[in-house]
C-alpha positions as CSV (number, residue, x, y, z in Angstrom):
1,X,0.0,0.0,0.0
2,X,2.9,2.3,0.8
3,X,4.4,1.7,-2.7
4,X,1.1,2.7,-4.4
5,X,0.8,5.9,-2.3
6,X,4.4,6.8,-3.1
7,X,3.8,6.2,-6.8
8,X,0.7,8.4,-6.7
9,X,2.6,11.2,-4.8
10,X,5.4,10.9,-7.4
11,X,3.1,11.2,-10.3
12,X,1.3,14.2,-8.8
13,X,4.6,15.9,-8.0
14,X,5.8,15.3,-11.5
15,X,2.7,16.8,-13.1
16,X,2.6,19.8,-10.8
17,X,6.3,20.6,-10.7
18,X,7.0,19.7,-14.4
19,X,10.7,18.9,-13.9
20,X,13.1,19.3,-16.8
21,X,16.0,17.1,-17.7
22,X,19.3,18.8,-18.3
23,X,20.3,18.8,-22.0
24,X,23.5,16.8,-21.3
25,X,21.5,14.0,-19.7
26,X,18.6,13.8,-22.2
27,X,20.2,11.1,-24.4
28,X,20.5,8.8,-21.3
29,X,17.0,9.2,-19.9
30,X,15.2,6.8,-22.3
31,X,17.9,4.2,-21.7
32,X,17.6,4.6,-18.0
33,X,13.8,4.2,-18.1
34,X,14.1,1.0,-20.2
35,X,16.7,-0.4,-17.8
36,X,14.5,0.5,-14.8
37,X,11.5,-1.2,-16.5
38,X,13.6,-4.3,-16.9
39,X,14.3,-4.4,-13.2
40,X,10.7,-3.7,-12.3
41,X,9.3,-6.5,-14.5
42,X,12.0,-8.8,-13.2
43,X,10.9,-8.0,-9.7
44,X,7.3,-8.6,-10.5
45,X,8.2,-12.0,-12.0
46,X,10.3,-12.9,-9.0
47,X,7.5,-11.9,-6.7
48,X,5.0,-14.2,-8.6
49,X,7.6,-17.0,-8.6
50,X,8.0,-16.6,-4.8
51,X,11.7,-15.7,-4.9
52,X,11.6,-11.9,-4.6
53,X,14.4,-10.4,-2.5
54,X,14.2,-6.6,-1.9
55,X,17.9,-6.2,-1.6
56,X,18.5,-8.0,-4.9
57,X,15.8,-5.9,-6.5
58,X,17.3,-2.6,-5.4
59,X,20.8,-3.6,-6.5
60,X,19.4,-4.9,-9.8
61,X,17.5,-1.6,-10.4
62,X,20.4,0.7,-9.7
63,X,23.0,-1.5,-11.5
64,X,20.8,-1.8,-14.6
65,X,20.4,1.9,-14.9
66,X,24.1,2.6,-14.2
67,X,25.4,0.0,-16.6
68,X,23.0,0.9,-19.4
69,X,23.9,4.6,-19.0
70,X,27.6,3.8,-18.9
71,X,27.4,1.7,-22.1
72,X,25.6,4.6,-23.9
73,X,28.2,7.1,-22.5
74,X,31.0,5.0,-23.8
75,X,29.3,4.7,-27.1
76,X,29.0,8.5,-27.3
77,X,32.7,8.8,-26.5
78,X,33.6,6.3,-29.2
79,X,31.3,7.9,-31.7
80,X,28.9,5.0,-31.9
81,X,26.3,6.1,-29.3
82,X,23.3,5.5,-31.5
83,X,24.3,1.9,-32.3
84,X,25.1,1.1,-28.6
85,X,21.8,2.8,-27.5
86,X,19.9,0.6,-30.0
87,X,21.7,-2.5,-28.7
88,X,21.0,-1.7,-25.1
89,X,17.3,-1.2,-25.9
90,X,17.1,-4.4,-27.9
91,X,18.7,-6.5,-25.2
92,X,16.6,-5.0,-22.4
93,X,13.5,-5.2,-24.6
94,X,14.0,-8.9,-25.0
95,X,14.4,-9.3,-21.3
96,X,11.3,-7.2,-20.6
97,X,9.2,-9.3,-23.0
98,X,10.6,-12.5,-21.5
99,X,9.6,-11.3,-18.1
100,X,6.1,-10.1,-19.2
101,X,5.6,-13.5,-20.9
102,X,6.5,-15.3,-17.7
103,X,4.1,-13.0,-15.7
104,X,1.3,-13.7,-18.2
105,X,1.9,-17.4,-17.9
106,X,1.8,-17.2,-14.2
107,X,-1.3,-15.0,-14.0
108,X,-3.4,-16.6,-16.7
109,X,-1.9,-20.1,-16.7
110,X,-1.4,-19.7,-20.5
């Protein structure tokens, strides 16, 4: 219940305050969001499988975002940022869809 309230407060604050992302960080925001979604769907899957661990979830969440951002940053430094960004999104997308499929199988037995 606390998580739902925190989510609602965060959404309301985001709508009211309309935060802006600094121009230097804008290329990394979509990658960070996809990496965070990967951790969230992995956490949901683990919860449904009965193996959820909150410490592991937090470490996974933070490390996914940092590693994905680091890969994109290194790609930018090497001049291939777009290709590495696409690669990160594809890999994380495959993981997200795999987790969503497992969640669907668990919930609908299909």
